N, C-alpha and C positions, 0 to 999 in steps of 0.2 A: 736269359734270366739268371742273375747271380745269386749267391748265397743270401745276401742282405734282403733281396726281394722275396725270397722264399720265407725267411724269418719274419718279415713284415706281414706276409700272407697268413702265417700261422697266428701271429699276434692279433691280426684283424679278425680272424675266425674265432679266436677265444673271446674277444670283445663282443662279437655278435652273439655267441653262445651265452655269455653272461647277461647280455642285455635282454634277450628274449626268453631265457629260461624261466624267470619268475612269472611272466605273463602266460607262458606256455603251460606252466604247472596248473593254472586254473582251467585250461582247456585240456584236451586229451592228448598226452604225449608222454615220452619217457626216454630215459637213458638206455643205451644198448652197449653191449660188449660182445665181441666175437673172437674166435680163434680159428685159424685156417691151416690146412696142410695139403700139399699137392706137389706139382712138378713144374719147373720151367721147361720149355721145349722150343725147338726150332733153331734157326741160324740167326744170330744177331746181325741185323742189317748193316752192310757196309764194313764189316770187320774182317772178312776173309776167313772167319773161323768156321769149323765144321759144325753140323747140327749137334745140339747138346740136349740131354734130358737129365735133370738133377732134382732131387727132393728139396723142397723149400717150405717155409712156414711163415706165419705172420699173425698179427692181431690188429683189431680196430676198436675204436670206441667213439661215442658221440651222442647226439640227441636227435630224436625223430618227433616231428609234430604231425598229428593226424589232421588232415584237411577234411576228411569225411570218414565213414566207417570202412572204406576200402583203400584209401590212399594216404601215404605219409611222405613227408619230405624232411630233410634234415642235413646236419653237418657231421662229418666224420674226420677222425684223425687216426693215422695208422702207422704200422711198422711192418716191413717185409724183409725177411732174411732169404736172399736168393741162393746163397752159397756159391759154389763154383759155377760161373756162367760161361767160361770159355777156357780152352787150353790149346795151345799151338806150339809146334816145335820146329827147329831148324838145325843147321849144322853146328851152331854154337851153344844151343841149350833149349830149354822149355819155358814158355811163358804161361802162367796160370793167373786168371783174373777171377776174383770173387766180389760180390756186391751185396749191399743191403740198402733199404730206402725208407725215408720218412715221407708221409703223405698227408695232405690236407685237401678236403674236397666236399662235394655235396652228394646226397643220396636221395633217390626216388624209389618208393616201394608201392606196389599195387597188389592187393589181395583179391582173389577171385574164387569161384566155386560157391555152391549152396551154403557151405559153412564158412566161407572166406578163409579157408585154411591153406590154400595154395597161394604162392606169392612169386612175383618177379621183382627183381631189383636192378636198377641202373645207377651207376656211380661214375663220377668224373672229378678231376681236380689236378693239383700240382704235386709232383714228386721231386725229391732230392736224393739221388742215388750216390752212395759212397762206394767207389771202386778201389779195391786193393790189388795191385799187380805184383807178382813175384816172378823173378827171372832166375832159374836154376841153370847155371852154366855147366857145360860138360868139362870145360877147361877154363881156368881163370876165375875171376871174382863173380859172385852172384849179386843180386840186388833186388830192391823192392821200391814201389812208389804207390802213392794214394792220390786220388783226385775225386772231385764231385761233378756229377752231371745232372742238371736240372731240366725238367720238361713235364709234359702232361702225362696223365694216366687216365684210363677209363676201363669200365668193365660192366658185365651184366651177369645175372644169376637167376636160377629158378629153384624153388624148393617148397617145403611144406612146414607149417606150424605143427609141432608134435604136441605141445601144450600151448596154453595162452601166451606164455612168455618165451618158450624155447622153440627154435626152428633150425632146420638143417637144409643147406642149399648146395647145389653144384654151381661153381662160379668160374668165369673166365675173366682175366684181367690182362691189360697190356700197359707196359711202362716204357716210355721213350725218353732217352737222355741225349743231350746235346754236348758232345765232347769238343775239346779244343784241338783242331787238326794241326795247329802249329806246334803242339806239344806231343803229337802222336797219339792223341786220345780219340778213339773211334766213337761215332754216335751209336749208342746202345738202343736196342729194340728187344725188350724182354717180354715173352708171352708166358702166362701162368694159368694153370687150370687145377682145380682142386675142390675139396669139400670144406664148407664153412659151418661151424656150429655157433649159433647166435642166441644170446639171452637178452631179453628186453625187460627192464624193470618197471 
């Protein structure tokens, strides 16, 4: 999947959101915004890098439609700042890679318990990760490069509504990127876990 396909996916999602928002307003639904903070962890698959744990953060926004009093489905658009995802060194210098991602996808939420205050969330979609690589040479010139890796993401979380509109969740997400091996770009496999604070209007 190239950059143009990802851009078309975002555009299609915006059209769907615009098309259904007016009719959904008549039913029970609402806009949501969230902020998240946590850590990436593990070894990026196929990279040869050592295991990494780094603080990262992000945000999402979108629209949820209530299908009944316990279940909602919707669209989400997001941004993730992973920070430094990998660092490796050799005889000539040190390579450091950092990344961030734009996402577009769908979300499913189910509320349970006597007061319907507990909730589980499932999400999945497409991500476009921008990777910035820096090479710091011990001797000779240093350099840098940037590229994009597109692929799927998915995640799940569990939490509780603190008020009618505000909730807090523990969330796990996985982001997969398809690099261009001919250019020395490894396939990325980023795991993230953290806390999410969400407000639904």
